[in-house]
N, C-alpha and C positions, 0 to 999 in steps of 0.2 A: 504494500500500500504506500501511497505517497502523501507526505505531509508538506503542503506548500507553505513555506515560512516567509518567503519574500520573492519578489521578481523585479526585473529591471527592464524598463523601456526607456528611461531617461537618457541613456548613453548609447546603447548598441542593441542589436537584435538578439540579446542573450537573456536567458531566464535562469534564475537561481532556484533550484529545486532541491529539497533535502528529503531523502528517503528514510523512512523509519518503520517501526513495527506497528505503530498505533494506527487507528483509522484515519483516513485522509480527511483533512479539513482545509479550508481556504481562508486565509487571513489577508484582508486588503482594506484599504481606506476608501473613502469616496472616490470613485473612478472618474477621471476626466475622459473626454471623448477619445483622446489618443490612447488611453489605456486599454480600450477595447481591442486594439490590434494585438496586444499581448495575449489576450485570452484565446484568440484564434489559434495561435501557435501552441499555447499550453494544451489546448484541447487536442491538437494534432499529435503532440508528443505523449500525452497522458490520457489514453482513451477511457480510463476509469473516472475521469472528471467530465461531467456533462455541464458545460457552461453555455449560456445563451447571451445574445445581445440583440439590440433592436434593429440593426442593419448589417448586411454582409460587409466583410472587411477582410483584409489580410495584411500581414507584416512582411515587407521586403527588407533587405539589408540596410537598416538605417533610414528607410523611407516609409511613409504611410501611403497606402493605396486604399481609398474608399471606393468600393465598386458600386455599379448600378444595382439598385435594389432587387432587380430580377436575376442577378448573377450570383453564382456561388463561388466562394474563394477556392482557388486551386492550389492547395498546400498539401503535399503528400509526404508523410514520413518516409525516410530512406535510410537503410543501414550503411555503416561505414564502408563495407566491401561490396555494396550493391552498385551496379553500373547504371549510368544515365547518359542520354544523348544530349550533347550541348557543345557548341563552339561559337566563338565570337571573333570576328575579324572585319577588316574593311570590305571584304567580299560579301558580307551579310547585309542585306538591304536595310536593316534597322540600325546599322552601326551608328553609335553615338546617341541614339534615342534615350538610352537609360541615363545619360548625363544631363538630361533636362528635367524640369519639374522637380528641382532639387529640394530635398528636405533631409539633409544628411548630417548626422551627429559624428563628432570626432572623438576618439578615445585619446588618452594621454600619449599612448605610443604612436598613434596616427600623427599627432602633432609633432612629436619628436622627429619622426621620419621626414615629414613634409618640410619642416623649417630647416632641417639640415640639407635636404635636397636643394632648397631654394637659397641656401647660404644666408639665412636670416636669423636674427635673434628670435627667441620665442615670443617676446613681448611685441616685436614688430610684426611677426607673422599673425599673432592673435588679433592685433589691431587692424591689419590690412585685410585678412581673409576670413575672419570669423565673427559670429555674434554669440552672445551668451545669455542664458536665462537660468532660472532656478528650477530644478526638477521637481514636479509636483509631488512625487512619492518619496524621493530620497532626501530632498532638501539640499542636495549638492549642486554646485554650479555645473551647467551643461553647455558645452561648446558645440556650435553648429557651423558648417561651412557656409560662407556668405556667397550667394549666387552672383555671377558676373552680370546678369541681365535680370532686371526686376520683372519683366514680362514673361520671358521664357524660363526663368529660374535655372539658367544654364550654369553648369559647373565652371568655375573660373580657370580650371586647368585643361579643359577640353579644347581640342583644335580640330580642324577638318580631317587631319590624319590620325586623330585619336588622342589619347591621354598624354599630356606633356610631362607628367610626373609618374609615368606608368610603373617604373621600378620601385617607387615609394608611395604608391597609391594607398588609400585607406583600406582597412580590413573589410569594411562593408562592400567595397568595390571588388576586392579580391574574391570574396566568398560567393558572390552572386553566380549562379542562381540558387544557391543553397542558403539556408539559415541554420544557425547552430545554437544549441542550448546545452547546459551542463547540469548534471545532478550530482549531489554530494551525499554519500552514505553517512548517516548520523553517527554510527558506531565507530567507523574507521576514518572518516573524512575523505575516503577515496572518491575521485571524480570520474564521472562517466559522461561521454559526449553523446548527444542526440542531434540528428540532422533532419531537415525537411527540404524537399525540392519545391521551388517556387516557379510558377508559370504565369507570366503576364501576357496579355493579348498582343501587346506591341512587339514582344520579343520573338524573333525568328531563329534564335540560337538553338532552340529545341528541335528545329526541323533539320539541323545539320547531321551529317553521318557520323561524326566523331563521337566515340563512346569512351567513358572512363568511370572508374569507381569514385566514390566520395573521398576515400583515402588518397587516391591518386590526384584528385583535384586539389585537395588541401595542400599536398606537397608541391605540386606544380605551381600553384599560385603563391607559394612562399608564405603560407599562413601560420606556420608553426610558431615563429617568434611573436607574431601578433597575438595568437591565442594565448600563449604563455603570459604575456604582459597583461592582456585584457582580463584574464582570469584573476589576476591580482586585484583588479578593480572590482570584480564581482565579489571577491572576499570582503573588501571594504564595505560594499553595499550590504552584504549579508550581515556583517557585524553591526552596522548602523541600524538596520531594521530590527535586529533582535535586541538591541540595547536601548534604542531611543526612537520612538515614533515621532513623526512630524518634522517641522523645520528645525534648522540648526541656527545658532547665533552667528552674527555677521563675522565675528573674529575667526570662527572656525571655517566658515565659507571662504574667507580670504586665504586662510592657511592652506586649505584644500587646493584652491586655484594656484597658489604659488608653488606648492610642492609637486603637483602633478601636471599642470598645464604650462606654467611659466618657468621652465627649467633653468634658463640662463640667469634669470633674476634669483631663483632659488640658490644656484651655485654661488653667485656673488654674495648673497647674504650669509651663506655658510662659511665661506673662506675669508670674507672681509669683515663681516659683522658678528661672527661667532654664533650664528643662529642655533646650531645644534650642540652648543657647548654642554647642555644638560641632558643630551640624548646619547645613549651608548651606541657607538658605531665603531667597528673595527678600523684601526688606523690605516691598515693596508687598503681596505675597501674604500675608505674616504679619500685616500690619496689617488687611487685609480679613478675615482669619480670626478676628479678635477678635469679629466679629459674624456671620460666615457659617459655619455648621456644615458645609456641604458642602465648602468649601475647607479647613476644619480637618481633615475626614476625609481629604481628598486628601493633606494634609501628613502625617497619621498613616500612611497607606499608604506614602508615600515614605520616612518614617523607619524603619518596620518593614522595608521592603525593604532599606534600607542596613544596618541592624543585623543582619538575617538573614544577609546576605552576610558580615558580620564574624564572627559566632559560628560560621558553618559553615566 
């Protein structure tokens, strides 16, 4: 049986599920309209839960698709070693269509990769390319990619020949047409991945001949480091929802933004202002983090995790 302790829509198309021996129950606060997208995916992954909503919907990777009321969502659970047909290239007629109508959230690791690709500081990248709001469920700051065009909502990095930041594109772009969730066993903490195949009417990639398994797709798209870092975010969300319901104070929100989104400012405050003087970090790790953004982000997660426990 599944005991849903918390879920995450604020940041990415991931859901945090904890498996236990007790009867399943669903804990949630008042749902905003966007939260309905999550329940469609939960229902796909966990058939023992029968959840309903007032209108058809589906969740794609970081984007919301509200369908016509006469249509049914096309979200199909798929096993890691199960094959599916899909290919995307400039030879496919719908090329670049998925880079429009943008409503895309960025994870901390997405921002790390993009700002380094563009040779920008984190603060400059955030100011130029993103917007921010407070997640209605978590109370954490949520960063979204700012469209280049207000009418078409086109991605700022798409060109006629494709993605200009392709090797460092966000995880939600990489995983498409799949969605990913994780479950955590309460007794051991072991994580299990769950996947669903998403089909949108505009996408012709599913009509191509190329076939691969989910596992092969994950590896080919370079998702392993993204998943590893994004799962750290899920752990923070899980801890927050289990310790403290509702919004957080402004000081903690700023701390979260600094440590996870604005890494270059975080580094400066650590090494010039002594920000983490009271936080236990291995000297060797801290030294390496002077040059290594991924290690710095891991330190940020550890710090936020510690501070979250303190404020809760």
